[in-house]
Residue frames as a rotation matrix with the C-alpha (Angstrom) as fourth column:
MET 1
-0.156 0.230 -0.961 75.83
0.899 -0.370 -0.234 -120.31
-0.409 -0.900 -0.149 -64.01
GLU 2
-0.650 -0.105 0.753 74.76
0.620 -0.646 0.445 -117.68
0.440 0.756 0.485 -66.53
PRO 3
0.315 0.902 0.295 71.53
0.594 -0.430 0.680 -116.29
0.740 -0.039 -0.671 -64.88
ASN 4
0.950 0.022 -0.312 73.35
0.285 -0.472 0.834 -115.00
-0.129 -0.881 -0.454 -61.74
SER 5
0.353 -0.863 0.362 76.35
0.007 -0.384 -0.923 -112.76
0.936 0.328 -0.129 -62.06
LEU 6
-0.377 -0.562 -0.736 78.79
0.792 0.217 -0.571 -112.50
0.481 -0.798 0.363 -59.17
ASP 7
-0.884 0.099 0.456 77.34
-0.218 -0.952 -0.216 -109.01
0.413 -0.291 0.863 -58.52
GLU 8
0.097 0.995 0.035 73.86
-0.612 0.032 0.790 -110.49
0.785 -0.098 0.612 -58.06
VAL 9
0.323 -0.053 -0.945 75.14
0.494 0.861 0.120 -113.28
0.807 -0.506 0.305 -55.86
TYR 10
-0.733 -0.654 -0.189 77.06
0.535 -0.381 -0.754 -110.79
0.421 -0.654 0.629 -53.76
GLU 11
-0.672 0.529 0.519 74.11
-0.542 -0.828 0.143 -108.47
0.506 -0.186 0.843 -53.41
ASN 12
0.328 0.883 -0.337 71.74
-0.399 0.452 0.798 -111.34
0.856 -0.127 0.500 -52.48
TYR 13
0.684 -0.010 -0.729 74.00
0.419 0.823 0.382 -113.04
0.597 -0.568 0.567 -49.94
VAL 14
-0.236 -0.895 0.379 76.56
0.105 -0.411 -0.905 -110.59
0.966 -0.174 0.191 -48.57
ALA 15
-0.028 0.271 0.962 74.60
-0.871 -0.478 0.109 -109.78
0.490 -0.835 0.250 -45.41
ASP 16
0.914 0.406 0.010 73.95
-0.364 0.808 0.463 -113.45
0.180 -0.427 0.886 -44.60
ILE 17
0.526 -0.780 -0.340 77.52
0.506 0.608 -0.612 -114.46
0.684 0.149 0.714 -45.15
TYR 18
-0.306 -0.609 0.732 78.82
-0.260 -0.686 -0.680 -111.53
0.916 -0.399 0.051 -43.06
ARG 19
0.322 0.514 0.795 76.47
-0.899 -0.097 0.427 -112.33
0.297 -0.852 0.431 -40.18
TYR 20
0.948 0.000 -0.317 77.49
0.034 0.994 0.102 -116.02
0.315 -0.108 0.943 -40.32
LEU 21
0.144 -0.986 -0.085 81.20
0.535 0.150 -0.831 -115.21
0.832 0.075 0.549 -40.31
ARG 22
-0.235 -0.151 0.960 80.75
-0.564 -0.783 -0.261 -112.54
0.792 -0.603 0.099 -37.60
SER 23
0.724 0.550 0.416 78.97
-0.665 0.396 0.633 -115.11
0.184 -0.735 0.653 -35.43
LEU 24
0.819 -0.423 -0.388 81.81
0.368 0.906 -0.210 -117.59
0.441 0.029 0.897 -35.95
CYS 25
-0.067 -0.998 0.009 84.80
0.717 -0.055 -0.695 -115.40
0.694 -0.040 0.719 -35.32
GLN 26
0.552 0.381 -0.742 83.34
0.824 -0.387 0.414 -112.75
-0.130 -0.839 -0.528 -33.00
ASP 27
-0.298 -0.709 -0.639 85.37
0.415 -0.699 0.582 -110.05
-0.860 -0.092 0.503 -34.73
HIS 28
0.690 0.650 -0.320 83.95
0.038 -0.474 -0.880 -107.49
-0.723 0.595 -0.351 -37.19
HIS 29
0.231 -0.660 -0.714 87.23
-0.887 -0.445 0.124 -106.92
-0.399 0.605 -0.689 -39.06
ALA 30
-0.750 -0.513 0.417 88.00
-0.343 0.841 0.418 -110.61
-0.565 0.171 -0.807 -39.37
ALA 31
-0.029 0.853 0.521 84.46
0.451 0.476 -0.755 -111.24
-0.892 0.213 -0.398 -40.55
GLU 32
0.699 0.254 -0.669 84.82
-0.371 -0.670 -0.643 -108.58
-0.612 0.697 -0.374 -43.24
ASP 33
-0.265 -0.888 -0.375 88.14
-0.901 0.089 0.425 -110.04
-0.344 0.450 -0.824 -44.39
LEU 34
-0.753 0.015 0.657 86.69
0.037 0.999 0.020 -113.53
-0.657 0.039 -0.753 -44.46
MET 35
0.398 0.916 0.040 83.61
0.199 -0.043 -0.979 -112.31
-0.895 0.398 -0.200 -46.32
GLN 36
0.443 -0.308 -0.842 85.85
-0.816 -0.528 -0.236 -110.81
-0.372 0.792 -0.485 -48.99
GLU 37
-0.686 -0.719 0.109 87.85
-0.640 0.669 0.378 -114.07
-0.345 0.190 -0.919 -49.15
THR 38
-0.279 0.694 0.663 84.56
0.249 0.719 -0.649 -115.98
-0.928 -0.016 -0.373 -49.50
PHE 39
0.723 0.644 -0.249 83.43
-0.033 -0.327 -0.945 -113.92
-0.690 0.691 -0.215 -52.47
TYR 40
0.028 -0.781 -0.624 86.89
-0.952 -0.212 0.222 -114.04
-0.305 0.588 -0.749 -54.04
ARG 41
-0.808 -0.300 0.507 86.76
-0.209 0.951 0.228 -117.82
-0.551 0.078 -0.831 -53.90
ALA 42
0.123 0.942 0.313 83.20
0.298 0.266 -0.917 -117.73
-0.947 0.206 -0.248 -55.15
TYR 43
0.519 -0.007 -0.855 84.37
-0.687 -0.599 -0.412 -115.65
-0.509 0.801 -0.315 -58.13
LEU 44
-0.509 -0.826 -0.242 86.95
-0.817 0.376 0.437 -118.33
-0.270 0.420 -0.866 -59.00
TYR 45
-0.985 0.056 0.164 84.48
0.076 0.990 0.115 -121.23
-0.156 0.126 -0.980 -58.89
LEU 46
-0.395 0.910 -0.126 80.98
-0.501 -0.328 -0.801 -119.78
-0.770 -0.253 0.585 -59.42
GLU 47
-0.115 0.384 -0.916 80.49
-0.979 0.110 0.170 -121.31
0.166 0.917 0.363 -62.83
ASP 48
-0.784 -0.218 -0.582 80.87
-0.174 0.976 -0.131 -124.81
0.596 -0.001 -0.803 -61.23
CYS 49
-0.887 0.459 0.053 77.95
0.001 0.116 -0.993 -124.17
-0.462 -0.881 -0.104 -58.85
ARG 50
-0.525 0.805 0.277 74.40
0.750 0.284 0.597 -125.16
0.402 0.522 -0.753 -59.75
GLU 51
-0.534 0.304 0.789 72.01
-0.139 -0.952 0.273 -122.21
0.834 0.036 0.551 -59.51
GLU 52
0.511 0.859 0.030 69.66
-0.183 0.075 0.980 -123.76
0.840 -0.506 0.196 -56.92
LYS 53
0.615 -0.381 -0.690 72.59
0.742 0.576 0.344 -124.59
0.266 -0.723 0.637 -54.62
ILE 54
0.095 -0.644 0.759 74.25
0.176 -0.740 -0.650 -121.10
0.980 0.195 0.043 -54.43
LYS 55
0.518 0.159 0.841 73.34
-0.656 -0.557 0.510 -120.28
0.549 -0.815 -0.184 -50.82
PRO 56
0.956 -0.181 0.231 74.51
-0.046 0.685 0.727 -123.53
-0.290 -0.705 0.647 -49.18
TRP 57
0.536 -0.792 0.293 77.55
0.769 0.315 -0.556 -123.52
0.347 0.523 0.778 -51.44
LEU 58
0.198 -0.439 0.876 78.49
-0.118 -0.898 -0.424 -119.99
0.973 -0.020 -0.230 -50.34
PHE 59
0.743 0.102 0.662 78.10
-0.652 -0.117 0.749 -120.98
0.154 -0.988 -0.020 -46.71
ARG 60
0.867 -0.486 0.104 80.43
0.458 0.863 0.215 -123.89
-0.194 -0.139 0.971 -47.29
VAL 61
0.252 -0.777 0.577 82.98
0.572 -0.361 -0.736 -121.56
0.781 0.516 0.353 -48.93
ALA 62
0.337 -0.065 0.939 82.63
-0.543 -0.828 0.138 -119.18
0.769 -0.556 -0.314 -45.98
TYR 63
0.946 0.046 0.322 83.01
-0.297 0.526 0.797 -122.03
-0.132 -0.849 0.511 -43.50
ASN 64
0.643 -0.754 0.133 86.16
0.757 0.600 -0.259 -123.24
0.115 0.267 0.957 -45.25
ALA 65
0.177 -0.549 0.817 87.54
0.152 -0.804 -0.574 -119.73
0.972 0.226 -0.058 -45.26
PHE 66
0.624 0.154 0.766 86.88
-0.685 -0.364 0.631 -119.53
0.376 -0.919 -0.122 -41.51
VAL 67
0.945 -0.315 0.090 88.60
0.238 0.849 0.472 -122.91
-0.226 -0.424 0.877 -40.87
ASP 68
0.344 -0.850 0.399 91.62
0.735 -0.020 -0.677 -121.64
0.583 0.527 0.618 -42.81
TYR 69
0.250 -0.135 0.959 91.60
-0.334 -0.941 -0.045 -118.41
0.909 -0.309 -0.280 -40.79
LYS 70
0.890 0.141 0.433 91.50
-0.454 0.212 0.865 -120.37
0.030 -0.967 0.253 -37.49
ARG 71
0.743 -0.669 0.021 94.44
0.669 0.741 -0.054 -122.52
0.021 0.054 0.998 -38.58
LYS 72
0.072 -0.745 0.663 96.49
0.479 -0.557 -0.678 -119.42
0.875 0.366 0.317 -39.32
GLU 73
0.469 0.229 0.853 95.38
-0.514 -0.715 0.474 -117.75
0.719 -0.661 -0.217 -36.11
LYS 74
0.994 -0.096 -0.052 96.71
0.102 0.642 0.760 -120.64
-0.039 -0.761 0.648 -34.05
ARG 75
0.322 -0.933 0.163 100.15
0.889 0.238 -0.392 -119.99
0.327 0.271 0.905 -35.50
SER 76
-0.732 -0.529 0.430 100.12
0.357 -0.834 -0.419 -116.27
0.580 -0.153 0.800 -34.51
VAL 77
0.129 0.745 -0.654 98.41
0.981 0.002 0.195 -115.01
0.146 -0.667 -0.731 -31.36
ALA 78
-0.103 -0.067 0.992 97.58
0.159 -0.986 -0.051 -111.31
0.982 0.153 0.112 -31.08
LYS 79
-0.724 -0.205 -0.659 98.11
0.679 -0.038 -0.734 -109.71
0.125 -0.978 0.167 -27.69
GLU 80
-0.697 0.473 -0.539 95.35
0.116 -0.667 -0.736 -107.70
-0.708 -0.575 0.410 -25.96
ALA 81
-0.800 0.418 0.430 92.65
0.553 0.236 0.799 -108.67
0.233 0.877 -0.420 -28.46
GLY 82
0.124 0.970 -0.209 89.87
0.980 -0.087 0.176 -107.04
0.153 -0.227 -0.962 -26.43
TYR 83
-0.654 -0.481 -0.584 91.55
0.628 -0.775 -0.066 -103.58
-0.421 -0.410 0.809 -26.11
PHE 84
-0.967 0.229 0.111 89.55
-0.115 -0.782 0.612 -101.75
0.227 0.579 0.783 -28.74
SER 85
-0.249 0.937 -0.245 86.24
0.327 0.319 0.889 -103.36
0.912 0.141 -0.386 -27.86
SER 86
-0.038 0.177 -0.984 86.67
0.998 0.048 -0.030 -102.19
0.042 -0.983 -0.178 -24.28
LEU 87
-0.955 -0.288 -0.069 86.92
0.288 -0.957 0.017 -98.53
-0.071 -0.004 0.997 -25.26
VAL 88
-0.083 0.972 -0.221 83.70
0.764 -0.080 -0.640 -96.59
-0.640 -0.222 -0.736 -24.63
HIS 89
-0.510 0.013 0.860 82.36
0.703 -0.570 0.426 -94.33
0.496 0.821 0.282 -27.34
PRO 90
-0.958 0.063 -0.279 81.35
0.147 -0.729 -0.668 -90.90
-0.245 -0.682 0.690 -25.89
ASP 91
-0.615 0.759 -0.212 78.08
-0.774 -0.532 0.342 -90.77
0.147 0.375 0.915 -27.88
THR 92
-0.819 0.278 -0.502 76.73
0.177 0.955 0.239 -94.12
0.546 0.107 -0.831 -26.71
THR 93
-0.220 0.823 0.524 73.10
-0.808 -0.455 0.375 -94.01
0.547 -0.341 0.765 -25.63
GLU 94
-0.415 0.103 0.904 71.50
-0.742 0.537 -0.402 -96.18
-0.527 -0.837 -0.147 -23.01
GLY 95
0.689 0.721 0.066 69.45
-0.514 0.551 -0.657 -98.05
-0.511 0.419 0.751 -25.68
THR 96
0.540 -0.580 -0.610 72.55
-0.581 0.267 -0.769 -98.77
0.609 0.770 -0.193 -27.65
LEU 97
-0.531 -0.710 0.462 74.32
-0.819 0.289 -0.496 -100.04
0.219 -0.642 -0.735 -24.53
LEU 98
-0.007 0.580 0.814 71.41
-0.656 0.612 -0.442 -102.34
-0.755 -0.538 0.376 -23.72
ARG 99
0.882 0.287 -0.373 71.31
-0.469 0.468 -0.749 -103.74
-0.041 0.836 0.547 -27.27
GLN 100
0.147 -0.942 -0.301 75.04
-0.692 0.120 -0.712 -104.22
0.707 0.313 -0.635 -27.14
GLU 101
-0.488 -0.274 0.829 74.81
-0.846 0.381 -0.372 -105.96
-0.213 -0.883 -0.418 -23.80
ARG 102
0.495 0.723 0.483 72.10
-0.502 0.691 -0.520 -108.35
-0.710 0.015 0.704 -25.09
TRP 103
0.795 -0.269 -0.544 74.19
-0.460 0.317 -0.829 -109.07
0.396 0.909 0.128 -28.20
GLU 104
-0.240 -0.959 0.152 77.28
-0.821 0.117 -0.559 -109.71
0.518 -0.259 -0.815 -26.02
GLU 105
-0.178 0.244 0.953 75.29
-0.764 0.576 -0.290 -112.07
-0.620 -0.780 0.084 -23.80
ALA 106
0.856 0.515 0.049 74.05
-0.344 0.637 -0.690 -114.02
-0.387 0.574 0.722 -26.82
ALA 107
0.557 -0.716 -0.421 77.49
-0.528 0.086 -0.845 -114.03
0.641 0.693 -0.330 -28.37
LEU 108
-0.374 -0.668 0.643 79.06
-0.923 0.198 -0.331 -115.19
0.094 -0.717 -0.690 -25.10
ALA 109
0.243 0.559 0.793 76.51
-0.574 0.741 -0.347 -118.02
-0.782 -0.371 0.501 -24.76
LEU 110
0.966 0.114 -0.232 77.23
-0.259 0.441 -0.859 -119.08
0.004 0.890 0.456 -28.32
SER 111
0.244 -0.962 -0.126 81.00
-0.715 -0.091 -0.693 -118.84
0.655 0.259 -0.710 -27.85
LEU 112
-0.233 -0.313 0.921 80.81
-0.917 0.386 -0.101 -121.19
-0.324 -0.868 -0.377 -24.87
LEU 113
0.798 0.542 0.265 79.33
-0.400 0.804 -0.439 -123.95
-0.451 0.244 0.858 -27.02
PRO 114
-0.076 -0.798 0.598 81.68
0.277 0.559 0.782 -126.50
-0.958 0.224 0.178 -28.52
GLU 115
-0.666 -0.327 -0.670 82.69
-0.414 -0.585 0.697 -125.40
-0.620 0.742 0.255 -32.05
GLY 116
-0.950 0.305 0.063 80.64
0.249 0.623 0.741 -128.03
0.187 0.720 -0.668 -33.88
GLN 117
-0.205 0.917 -0.341 77.47
0.942 0.090 -0.325 -127.26
-0.267 -0.388 -0.882 -31.91
ARG 118
-0.174 0.065 -0.983 77.98
0.090 -0.993 -0.082 -123.50
-0.981 -0.103 0.167 -32.47
HIS 119
-0.891 -0.232 -0.391 78.39
-0.357 -0.176 0.917 -123.95
-0.282 0.957 0.074 -36.22
ALA 120
-0.767 0.636 0.088 75.40
0.615 0.687 0.387 -126.27
0.186 0.351 -0.918 -36.47
LEU 121
-0.041 0.788 -0.614 73.16
0.818 -0.327 -0.474 -123.86
-0.574 -0.521 -0.631 -34.61
LEU 122
-0.372 -0.183 -0.910 74.31
-0.191 -0.944 0.268 -120.81
-0.908 0.273 0.316 -36.58
LEU 123
-0.990 -0.108 -0.096 73.76
-0.113 0.172 0.979 -122.45
-0.089 0.979 -0.182 -39.96
HIS 124
-0.548 0.836 -0.015 70.19
0.734 0.489 0.472 -123.57
0.402 0.247 -0.882 -39.27
ASP 125
0.131 0.672 -0.729 68.73
0.950 -0.295 -0.102 -121.25
-0.284 -0.679 -0.677 -36.58
TYR 126
0.011 -0.191 -0.981 70.43
0.193 -0.963 0.190 -117.98
-0.981 -0.191 0.027 -37.59
HIS 127
-0.662 -0.407 -0.629 70.94
-0.477 -0.420 0.773 -118.43
-0.578 0.812 0.084 -41.36
GLY 128
0.198 0.971 -0.136 67.93
-0.735 0.056 -0.676 -120.47
-0.649 0.234 0.724 -42.30
LEU 129
-0.504 -0.375 -0.778 69.69
-0.795 0.554 0.248 -123.34
0.338 0.743 -0.577 -44.06
SER 130
0.640 0.722 -0.263 67.92
-0.589 0.681 0.435 -126.67
0.493 -0.124 0.861 -44.06
TYR 131
0.617 -0.419 0.666 69.30
-0.444 0.513 0.735 -129.45
-0.649 -0.749 0.131 -41.84
LYS 132
0.718 -0.315 0.621 70.48
0.586 0.755 -0.295 -131.27
-0.376 0.576 0.726 -44.94
GLU 133
0.722 -0.452 0.524 72.20
0.166 -0.622 -0.765 -128.19
0.672 0.639 -0.374 -46.43
ALA 134
0.575 -0.491 0.655 73.88
-0.797 -0.518 0.311 -127.39
0.186 -0.701 -0.689 -43.08
ALA 135
0.674 -0.322 0.665 74.99
-0.093 0.856 0.508 -131.04
-0.733 -0.405 0.547 -42.58
ASP 136
0.745 -0.387 0.543 76.53
0.662 0.325 -0.676 -130.98
0.085 0.863 0.498 -46.05
ILE 137
0.677 -0.486 0.553 78.35
-0.301 -0.868 -0.395 -127.73
0.671 0.101 -0.734 -45.28
MET 138
0.398 -0.484 0.779 79.78
-0.900 -0.039 0.435 -129.20
-0.180 -0.874 -0.451 -42.10
ASP 139
-0.138 -0.442 -0.886 80.49
-0.698 0.678 -0.230 -132.47
0.702 0.587 -0.402 -43.87
VAL 140
-0.869 0.005 0.494 78.64
-0.394 0.597 -0.699 -134.59
-0.298 -0.803 -0.517 -41.27
GLY 141
-0.754 0.655 -0.051 75.70
0.540 0.662 0.520 -136.99
0.375 0.364 -0.852 -41.53
LEU 142
-0.198 0.785 0.588 72.17
-0.190 -0.619 0.762 -135.64
0.962 0.039 0.271 -41.09
SER 143
0.674 0.501 -0.542 71.57
0.405 0.363 0.839 -137.51
0.617 -0.786 0.042 -37.80
GLN 144
-0.156 -0.815 -0.559 74.88
0.985 -0.089 -0.147 -136.28
0.070 -0.573 0.816 -36.42
TYR 145
-0.778 -0.089 0.622 73.99
0.203 -0.973 0.114 -132.73
0.595 0.215 0.775 -37.42
LYS 146
0.239 0.941 0.238 70.59
-0.102 -0.219 0.970 -132.96
0.966 -0.256 0.043 -35.70
ILE 147
0.515 -0.126 -0.848 72.28
0.801 0.422 0.424 -134.16
0.305 -0.898 0.319 -32.52
LEU 148
-0.612 -0.790 0.026 74.68
0.762 -0.598 -0.250 -131.19
0.213 -0.133 0.968 -32.67
VAL 149
-0.498 0.510 0.702 71.76
-0.120 -0.841 0.527 -128.75
0.859 0.178 0.480 -32.98
PHE 150
0.554 0.745 -0.372 69.78
0.226 0.296 0.928 -130.47
0.802 -0.598 -0.004 -30.19
ARG 151
0.206 -0.555 -0.806 72.71
0.973 0.201 0.110 -130.41
0.101 -0.807 0.581 -27.79
ALA 152
-0.780 -0.487 0.392 73.50
0.486 -0.867 -0.110 -126.75
0.394 0.105 0.913 -28.65
ARG 153
-0.090 0.830 0.550 69.90
-0.238 -0.555 0.797 -125.66
0.967 -0.059 0.247 -27.95
GLN 154
0.635 0.306 -0.709 69.89
0.526 0.501 0.687 -127.68
0.566 -0.809 0.157 -24.73
LYS 155
-0.240 -0.823 -0.516 73.09
0.967 -0.154 -0.204 -125.99
0.089 -0.547 0.832 -23.52
LEU 156
-0.758 0.013 0.652 71.76
0.126 -0.978 0.167 -122.53
0.640 0.209 0.740 -24.40
ARG 157
0.329 0.939 0.096 68.51
-0.072 -0.076 0.994 -123.23
0.941 -0.334 0.043 -22.49
GLU 158
0.468 -0.249 -0.848 70.53
0.836 0.435 0.334 -124.41
0.286 -0.865 0.412 -19.45
ALA 159
-0.654 -0.756 0.031 72.71
0.728 -0.639 -0.247 -121.27
0.207 -0.139 0.968 -19.59
GLU 160
-0.450 0.581 0.678 69.63
-0.160 -0.800 0.579 -119.03
0.879 0.152 0.453 -19.83
ARG 161
0.595 0.676 -0.435 67.98
0.290 0.324 0.901 -120.86
0.750 -0.662 -0.004 -16.90
ARG 162
0.085 -0.665 -0.742 71.14
0.993 0.118 0.008 -120.38
0.082 -0.738 0.670 -14.78
ARG 163
-0.791 -0.362 0.493 71.36
0.393 -0.918 -0.043 -116.70
0.468 0.160 0.869 -15.77
ASN 164
-0.047 0.900 0.434 67.74
-0.164 -0.436 0.885 -116.11
0.985 -0.030 0.168 -14.79
GLU 165
0.576 0.232 -0.783 68.26
0.633 0.480 0.608 -117.80
0.517 -0.846 0.130 -11.43
HIS 166
-0.305 -0.827 -0.473 71.12
0.952 -0.262 -0.156 -115.39
0.005 -0.498 0.867 -10.62
GLU 167
-0.608 0.122 0.785 69.08
0.228 -0.920 0.320 -112.23
0.761 0.373 0.531 -11.45
């Protein structure tokens, strides 16, 4: 793995890995911590990774870090998790509020999906991994992965349709 240093890998993929982790855990600080954990693990094993497989490999490392985080989280539950996100910043503009509202609606719709469907959709639709790469990251067969993506998209369309009917 000579051609790419860890610095280059970090620079090329840090934004993608952060967005993926942020989408999974819905928490900026946890996503930052998990991103650092991902790149720490990458540092330890980077020389074992083939150059053309770095992106899917990093997503697998990030996914595994997230799974470990969720296991630990089940053992310790924080109280009043939404307290800080409910505080209003005095300088918030209407445009910022509208963008935040759209993001929150999308995040809520994603969060309502079963975990496997949410991960499948995020890996392909939001992070541009191929079906095969994403299936490998999730450690499922390609046909099972495609079913997860199909069902996730179907549920999101149904949720959108219901939301539009109520407006």
